[in-house]
C-alpha positions as CSV (number, residue, x, y, z in Angstrom):
1,M,-90.4,16.8,-159.2
2,R,-90.2,13.3,-159.7
3,A,-90.1,10.2,-158.0
4,D,-86.5,9.3,-158.8
5,G,-85.3,13.0,-158.8
6,V,-86.9,12.7,-155.1
7,V,-84.8,9.6,-154.5
8,T,-81.9,11.1,-156.2
9,E,-81.8,14.4,-153.9
10,Y,-82.6,12.6,-150.8
11,L,-79.7,10.3,-151.2
12,R,-77.6,13.1,-151.8
13,I,-78.8,14.9,-149.3
14,V,-78.1,11.7,-147.0
15,R,-74.8,11.0,-148.4
16,T,-73.5,14.5,-147.2
17,L,-74.7,13.9,-143.7
18,A,-72.7,10.6,-143.7
19,L,-69.6,12.4,-144.6
20,L,-70.4,15.1,-142.3
21,L,-71.0,12.9,-139.2
22,P,-69.5,9.0,-139.9
23,G,-71.4,6.3,-138.8
24,S,-74.5,8.0,-139.5
25,V,-75.9,6.3,-142.4
26,D,-76.0,2.4,-143.1
27,A,-76.4,1.8,-146.7
28,F,-76.2,-0.4,-150.0
29,G,-76.4,-0.5,-153.6
30,P,-74.6,1.4,-156.2
31,S,-77.2,4.2,-156.2
32,F,-75.5,5.4,-152.8
33,R,-71.8,4.4,-153.3
34,D,-71.0,5.3,-156.7
35,A,-72.6,8.7,-156.6
36,A,-69.5,11.5,-157.6
37,E,-71.4,14.8,-157.2
38,A,-69.8,17.2,-154.8
39,P,-70.6,16.9,-151.1
40,M,-72.6,20.0,-149.9
41,T,-71.5,21.8,-146.5
42,A,-73.2,21.9,-143.4
43,P,-75.4,24.6,-144.0
44,E,-76.1,23.4,-147.6
45,L,-77.4,20.5,-145.8
46,V,-79.5,22.4,-143.5
47,R,-81.2,24.1,-146.6
48,A,-81.6,21.5,-148.8
49,S,-83.1,19.2,-146.3
50,G,-85.6,21.8,-145.2
51,R,-86.1,22.7,-149.3
52,L,-86.7,19.0,-150.5
53,A,-89.4,18.1,-147.1
54,R,-91.2,21.1,-148.6
55,S,-91.6,20.2,-151.7
56,L,-92.2,16.4,-152.1
57,P,-94.7,15.6,-154.9
58,D,-98.4,15.1,-153.9
59,R,-98.6,12.0,-156.5
60,L,-96.1,10.0,-154.6
61,D,-97.8,7.4,-152.3
62,P,-99.0,9.2,-149.1
63,A,-97.1,6.7,-146.7
64,R,-94.2,7.6,-148.7
65,V,-94.4,11.3,-148.4
66,D,-94.8,10.7,-144.6
67,F,-91.8,8.4,-144.2
68,L,-89.5,11.1,-146.6
69,R,-90.3,14.3,-145.0
70,G,-90.2,13.0,-141.5
71,Q,-86.1,11.7,-142.6
72,L,-85.4,15.3,-144.4
73,V,-86.5,17.0,-141.0
74,A,-84.3,14.4,-139.1
75,C,-81.3,15.3,-141.3
76,E,-82.0,18.9,-141.3
77,W,-81.8,19.4,-137.6
78,T,-79.0,17.0,-137.3
79,A,-77.6,19.4,-139.6
80,R,-78.1,22.3,-137.7
81,R,-76.1,21.2,-134.6
82,L,-73.2,20.1,-136.7
83,V,-73.4,23.7,-137.9
84,G,-73.3,24.7,-134.3
85,Q,-76.7,26.1,-133.6
86,P,-77.9,26.3,-130.3
87,V,-80.5,23.3,-130.4
88,P,-81.9,22.6,-127.0
89,F,-81.8,18.8,-126.3
90,A,-85.5,17.8,-126.1
91,R,-86.2,20.1,-129.2
92,E,-83.3,18.1,-130.9
93,V,-84.8,14.5,-130.0
94,Q,-88.4,15.9,-131.3
95,E,-87.3,17.1,-134.3
96,V,-85.0,14.2,-135.3
97,F,-86.6,11.2,-134.0
98,G,-90.5,12.6,-133.8
99,V,-91.0,11.8,-129.8
100,R,-91.1,13.6,-127.0
101,I,-89.1,12.8,-124.1
102,R,-89.8,12.2,-120.5
103,M,-88.0,12.1,-117.3
104,G,-88.8,8.6,-115.5
105,S,-90.1,7.9,-112.7
106,E,-88.3,7.2,-109.4
107,D,-91.5,5.6,-107.6
108,A,-91.6,3.3,-111.0
109,Y,-87.6,2.5,-110.3
110,R,-88.3,1.9,-106.4
111,G,-91.0,-0.3,-107.5
112,A,-88.7,-2.2,-109.8
113,H,-85.8,-2.5,-107.0
114,R,-88.5,-4.0,-104.7
115,E,-89.1,-6.7,-107.2
116,L,-85.8,-7.4,-107.8
117,E,-85.1,-7.8,-104.0
118,E,-87.6,-10.3,-104.1
119,L,-86.3,-12.3,-107.0
120,L,-82.5,-12.2,-106.0
121,P,-82.4,-12.4,-101.9
122,G,-79.5,-12.7,-100.2
123,P,-77.1,-10.4,-97.8
124,G,-75.4,-7.4,-99.6
125,P,-76.2,-4.4,-101.4
126,L,-79.2,-5.2,-104.0
127,A,-76.7,-3.7,-107.0
128,E,-74.3,-6.7,-106.2
129,R,-76.6,-9.5,-106.1
130,V,-77.6,-8.3,-109.4
131,A,-74.1,-7.9,-110.8
132,A,-73.6,-11.5,-109.5
133,H,-76.5,-12.4,-111.5
134,R,-75.2,-11.2,-114.3
135,R,-71.8,-12.8,-113.8
136,R,-73.3,-16.4,-113.6
137,E,-74.4,-15.9,-116.9
138,E,-71.7,-14.5,-118.9
139,V,-70.5,-16.2,-122.2
140,P,-67.2,-17.0,-122.4
141,R,-65.6,-15.1,-125.6
142,D,-64.3,-18.8,-126.7
143,R,-68.1,-19.5,-126.9
144,L,-69.8,-16.5,-128.0
145,V,-70.2,-17.4,-131.9
146,A,-71.2,-21.1,-131.0
147,V,-74.0,-19.4,-128.6
148,V,-75.1,-16.7,-131.3
149,R,-75.2,-19.7,-133.7
150,A,-77.4,-22.0,-131.9
151,L,-79.8,-18.9,-131.2
152,S,-79.8,-17.7,-134.7
153,G,-80.9,-20.8,-136.2
154,A,-83.7,-21.6,-133.5
155,L,-85.1,-18.0,-134.1
156,R,-84.9,-18.4,-137.8
157,E,-86.8,-21.6,-137.5
158,R,-89.4,-19.4,-135.4
159,T,-89.2,-16.6,-137.6
160,V,-89.8,-18.3,-141.2
161,A,-93.0,-19.9,-139.5
162,K,-94.3,-16.7,-139.3
163,V,-93.0,-14.7,-142.7
164,D,-91.1,-15.6,-145.8
165,L,-87.5,-14.7,-145.9
166,P,-85.7,-14.7,-149.4
167,A,-83.9,-17.3,-150.8
168,G,-80.1,-17.2,-150.0
169,E,-80.2,-14.3,-147.0
170,H,-77.7,-15.0,-144.7
171,V,-75.9,-13.4,-141.9
172,G,-72.0,-13.3,-141.0
173,H,-70.8,-12.7,-137.3
174,R,-67.6,-10.6,-136.2
175,L,-66.4,-9.9,-132.6
176,V,-64.3,-6.7,-131.0
177,D,-63.2,-6.5,-128.1
178,S,-64.2,-2.8,-127.4
179,A,-67.3,-0.9,-128.7
180,P,-70.0,1.7,-127.2
181,W,-72.5,-0.9,-128.2
182,S,-73.2,-4.3,-127.2
183,A,-73.9,-5.5,-131.0
184,L,-74.3,-3.8,-134.1
185,H,-76.1,-4.8,-137.4
186,H,-74.7,-3.8,-141.0
187,Y,-77.0,-4.4,-143.9
188,R,-74.4,-5.3,-147.0
189,G,-77.5,-6.1,-149.5
190,G,-78.3,-8.9,-151.6
191,Y,-80.1,-10.0,-148.1
192,A,-76.7,-10.5,-146.6
193,S,-76.0,-8.9,-143.1
194,T,-72.8,-8.8,-140.8
195,V,-73.7,-8.8,-136.8
196,T,-70.5,-7.3,-134.6
197,F,-70.5,-8.5,-131.2
198,N,-69.0,-6.5,-128.4
199,A,-67.3,-9.1,-126.3
200,G,-65.9,-6.3,-123.9
201,A,-69.6,-6.1,-122.9
202,R,-69.5,-9.5,-121.2
203,L,-72.3,-10.7,-122.9
204,R,-74.9,-13.3,-121.1
205,C,-76.9,-16.0,-122.3
206,S,-80.3,-14.3,-121.7
207,Q,-79.3,-10.9,-123.4
208,L,-77.8,-12.9,-126.2
209,A,-81.4,-14.4,-126.7
210,Q,-82.3,-10.9,-127.0
211,I,-79.9,-9.3,-129.1
212,V,-79.8,-11.9,-131.8
213,A,-83.2,-11.6,-131.8
214,H,-83.1,-7.8,-131.9
215,E,-80.4,-7.9,-134.5
216,I,-81.0,-10.5,-137.2
217,Y,-84.2,-13.0,-136.8
218,P,-87.0,-11.4,-136.7
219,G,-85.3,-8.3,-136.1
220,H,-83.0,-5.8,-138.3
221,H,-81.5,-8.3,-140.8
222,T,-85.0,-9.7,-141.3
223,E,-86.5,-6.4,-141.7
224,R,-83.7,-5.5,-144.4
225,C,-84.1,-8.4,-146.3
226,R,-88.1,-8.0,-146.4
227,K,-87.7,-3.9,-147.4
228,E,-85.2,-4.8,-150.4
229,V,-87.4,-7.6,-151.8
230,G,-90.4,-5.2,-151.1
231,L,-90.3,-1.5,-151.4
232,V,-86.7,-1.4,-153.1
233,A,-87.7,-3.4,-155.6
234,R,-90.8,-1.1,-156.1
235,G,-88.5,1.5,-156.8
236,W,-88.4,3.0,-153.3
237,G,-84.5,3.5,-153.2
238,E,-84.8,5.7,-150.0
239,H,-84.8,2.3,-148.3
240,R,-81.3,1.6,-149.2
241,V,-80.5,3.3,-146.5
242,V,-81.1,3.6,-142.7
243,V,-79.8,7.3,-141.4
244,V,-79.3,6.6,-137.4
245,T,-80.2,10.0,-136.1
246,S,-84.0,9.4,-137.6
247,P,-87.4,8.4,-136.9
248,Q,-86.6,5.5,-139.1
249,S,-84.3,4.2,-136.6
250,L,-86.6,5.0,-133.7
251,V,-89.5,2.9,-135.3
252,A,-86.9,0.1,-136.4
253,E,-85.2,-0.2,-132.6
254,G,-88.6,-0.6,-131.0
255,A,-89.8,-2.8,-133.5
256,A,-86.7,-5.3,-133.0
257,D,-87.2,-5.1,-129.7
258,L,-90.4,-6.7,-130.1
259,G,-88.3,-10.0,-131.8
260,L,-88.6,-12.5,-128.7
261,R,-92.0,-11.6,-128.1
262,A,-93.0,-11.6,-131.6
263,V,-91.7,-15.2,-132.4
264,V,-91.1,-17.0,-129.0
265,G,-93.8,-15.0,-126.6
266,P,-93.9,-15.9,-122.8
267,G,-91.7,-17.8,-121.6
268,W,-88.9,-17.0,-124.0
269,G,-86.2,-17.5,-121.0
270,P,-86.8,-21.0,-120.6
271,W,-86.9,-21.6,-124.4
272,A,-83.3,-19.9,-124.9
273,A,-81.9,-22.2,-121.9
274,E,-83.1,-25.4,-123.6
275,V,-81.7,-24.1,-127.1
276,L,-78.6,-23.1,-125.1
277,A,-78.0,-26.4,-123.4
278,D,-77.1,-28.1,-126.7
279,V,-74.2,-25.6,-126.8
280,G,-73.2,-26.2,-122.9
281,C,-74.2,-23.2,-121.5
282,A,-76.7,-23.5,-118.5
283,F,-78.5,-20.6,-117.3
284,D,-81.9,-20.5,-115.4
285,G,-84.0,-19.2,-117.9
286,E,-87.0,-18.5,-116.0
287,L,-85.5,-16.7,-113.3
288,A,-83.8,-14.7,-116.1
289,E,-86.8,-14.0,-117.9
290,R,-88.8,-12.4,-114.4
291,V,-85.1,-10.6,-113.8
292,D,-85.4,-8.9,-117.7
293,T,-88.7,-7.9,-117.0
294,A,-88.3,-6.3,-113.7
295,T,-84.9,-4.6,-115.0
296,S,-86.9,-3.2,-118.1
297,A,-88.8,-1.0,-116.1
298,L,-85.5,0.7,-115.2
299,T,-84.2,1.4,-119.0
300,R,-85.6,4.9,-119.2
301,A,-82.9,6.1,-116.3
302,R,-80.5,5.7,-119.4
303,L,-82.6,8.3,-121.3
304,D,-82.8,10.4,-117.7
305,A,-78.9,10.5,-117.8
306,A,-79.2,12.2,-121.7
307,V,-81.4,14.6,-120.4
308,L,-79.4,15.3,-117.8
309,L,-76.1,15.3,-119.3
310,H,-77.1,17.1,-122.4
311,G,-80.6,19.5,-121.3
312,H,-79.9,19.7,-117.5
313,R,-76.0,20.3,-118.5
314,A,-75.7,18.1,-115.0
315,S,-71.7,17.4,-114.3
316,E,-70.5,13.8,-115.1
317,A,-70.3,12.8,-111.3
318,E,-74.1,13.8,-111.2
319,V,-74.6,11.3,-114.0
320,L,-72.9,8.6,-113.2
321,D,-74.8,9.0,-109.4
322,H,-78.1,8.4,-111.5
323,L,-76.8,5.8,-113.4
324,C,-75.1,3.9,-110.6
325,R,-78.3,4.6,-108.3
326,W,-81.2,3.7,-110.5
327,L,-79.5,0.8,-112.8
328,L,-78.0,-0.8,-110.2
329,V,-74.6,-1.0,-111.7
330,G,-70.9,-0.2,-110.7
331,Q,-69.3,2.6,-111.5
332,E,-67.5,1.0,-114.9
333,R,-70.8,-0.2,-116.4
334,A,-72.0,3.5,-116.0
335,A,-69.0,4.9,-117.6
336,A,-69.7,3.2,-120.8
337,V,-73.0,4.0,-120.7
338,L,-71.8,7.7,-120.0
339,G,-69.4,7.5,-123.0
340,F,-72.5,6.4,-125.5
341,L,-74.3,9.6,-124.2
342,R,-71.2,11.7,-124.7
343,H,-70.5,10.1,-128.5
344,P,-71.1,12.5,-131.2
345,L,-73.2,10.4,-133.0
346,W,-75.2,8.1,-130.2
347,R,-75.5,10.9,-127.6
348,A,-79.5,10.9,-128.1
349,Y,-79.6,7.4,-129.9
350,T,-80.8,5.9,-126.9
351,T,-84.0,7.3,-127.2
352,T,-84.6,5.1,-129.7
353,Y,-84.4,2.4,-126.9
354,V,-86.6,3.9,-124.7
355,E,-89.2,5.4,-126.5
356,G,-88.9,3.4,-129.4
357,P,-90.1,-0.2,-127.7
358,E,-92.6,1.9,-125.6
359,L,-94.2,3.0,-128.5
360,L,-93.7,-0.2,-130.8
361,H,-95.0,-2.7,-127.7
362,R,-98.2,-0.1,-127.3
363,W,-99.0,-0.5,-131.1
364,W,-98.5,-4.1,-131.3
365,E,-101.1,-4.6,-128.2
366,A,-103.6,-2.1,-130.7
367,G,-104.1,-5.2,-133.1
368,S,-103.4,-8.6,-134.7
369,S,-100.0,-9.6,-133.8
370,A,-99.7,-12.0,-137.2
371,D,-100.5,-8.2,-139.1
372,R,-98.4,-6.2,-137.0
373,L,-95.2,-8.4,-137.7
374,V,-95.6,-7.9,-141.4
375,R,-96.1,-4.7,-141.4
376,I,-93.7,-3.7,-139.1
377,L,-91.1,-5.7,-141.7
378,D,-92.6,-4.4,-145.0
379,E,-94.1,-1.1,-144.1
380,P,-92.2,2.3,-143.9
381,L,-94.0,3.1,-140.6
382,T,-93.5,6.4,-138.8
383,P,-93.7,7.7,-135.2
384,W,-97.0,9.5,-135.4
385,T,-98.6,6.9,-137.7
386,L,-97.9,4.3,-135.2
387,R,-99.5,6.9,-132.2
388,A,-102.4,7.6,-134.1
389,E,-103.0,3.8,-134.7
390,S,-102.3,3.0,-131.1
391,A,-105.5,5.1,-130.3
392,Q,-103.3,7.8,-128.7
393,V,-104.0,11.2,-129.3
394,P,-102.7,11.8,-133.1
395,V,-99.3,13.8,-133.0
396,A,-98.5,15.7,-136.3
397,P,-95.5,14.4,-137.9
398,A,-92.0,16.1,-137.7
399,G,-92.2,19.6,-139.8
């Protein structure tokens, strides 16, 4: 099969997945939108994905074959679940995202709680003190866009000092009041993105610094622009689409999580506080950064909850208790996390926020940061490639 035939068939498979599981694909360009072929059924999608994964031509660039095979295996196994096949949750995650999940350490969670006790002293339960700290940082809805613009401008300056951006790239911002996520990036093509922020999530100053770095500069928007001007321009049309349930998304989420570290580094909290002082938002940046470092050790508790819910068939009450206990959140926030985990599209996506950053941070430490940033933005990296380069035990790609 010729390279253009591979791309055509891959996009046909992805279009079918997008129809069967709405929201599962972020795409741009006429080669995706304008196709008129009849969609496949879910069983046909299982067969077509496996067949193409097994028949990728050797003459394609090895990195391209590696990327496409992982994506096709992910499409196949997502379709298996849609067909109704009894796929164990851990197996689903392994095949779809290319990683093996594990439960977190309660000792590690307790250690993070002890650190937070020291950072946020005072009377009352620790969860209440953490909640009070977060409330002090909340940004009113009517100031969210100003905060986002200030951070976006400052982070863009930091990003272009390290990597080039195509002329004319730009980002639009939207607010919604209810969503299962804090922010969502959509790439429209032509170096343009829209990022939607969930005002109902009561977004905070330091949290927004991380979100803007994650979603825009040097995160998802920057990556999609660089891949359009690079890989897509070379004819690698498979990069016109991002499949939510795939290794591509796990690597992208892990890479975006490196955003502040990549262009600001240690001291990002005081840096963000200085930026936001200009738009009238004051917060203790040093404390915020230290609290974030401590609470990041609790992130895996969200993946634990997914394993408990989908793998161990725990009750919702047990999952809520786990989230409240270890994440130090109230019932309302725990219920919002549970809703995300129950969503047919997002049920396993928490994997990308836990395993993705852990994998990418380990890989980042193994090489030059300047080289790593360019590679994150420009290359079709896969979880197994990153593991091998991180001097971990090499793990074969899915399939």
